[in-house]
N, C-alpha and C positions, 0 to 999 in steps of 0.2 A: 100906769102899771097895773097889772093884775097879780095879786098875791093869793096863793092857795093857802087857806088857813089849816091849822091842826088843833084838834082837841076842843073845838067850839061848834056851836050850832050853825054859824055862818060858814058857807062853803068857800067864799073868796071875798076879797076886798079890792075894789077898783078905785084908783086915786091918781092924782098928778102931783108932782113936786116941781115947781118952776125953778128957773136959774138962780133965784134968790133963796132957795130952799123953803119956800112957802108952800103949804099943803092946800090943795084945791080938789073939788069934785069927788069927795069921798062917797062911795056907795058900797054898802055891805050887801052881799047876795046871800039871803037866808038870815037866820038869827032873829032876835026879838026886834020887830020892826020899829017900834017907838024908840027903844033904847039906841039902836044903831043909827037911826035918823038924828037923834039928839046928839050923839057923839060926833057924827059927821058935820052937823051944823056948828057945834062948838069949836071944832078944830079948823074950820074953813078960814084960810088966810093966815093961820099961825105958822111960826117957824117950826120946821120939822123937829129940831132939837128940843124945843119947848114942849111939843106934843109928846115926844118920847119921855121926857122927864116927868110929865104929868100922868101918863097912862101905863108906863112900864111896870109890870109886876102885879097889876090888878087881877084878882082872881074872881071867877064866877062859881059860886057855891063851892062844891068839893073839887072842882076842876083846878088844875094847876095853872090855868090861863083864863083869858076872857077875850071877847071881841076887841075891847080897847087895847089889851095887851098885845093881841095879834097885830093890830095896827101899828103899835110901837115897833114890833119886830120887823114889819114890812118897811117902815120908814128907815130903820137902822140899815136894812139891806140896801135900800136906795142910796143912802148917804155914804155907805162903805164902797159903793161902786161908782161914785162920782169922781 
């Protein structure tokens, strides 16, 4: 899936969710390279619901969202459409 982000430095997030709702191959396009690679590595193989629970609501500075929060929104969208 490709998710177009809103309100963050990353422009989009590419990722996969398998049939068991496990998250794989997360790639942020744009954003803080080290931070987004770290988030992608940490969530690899995790259950999408667990990722959402951990990342939802995280803010970046004065922004109302963050790259991790945007990933949680993208995963919610995928789970709601399954």
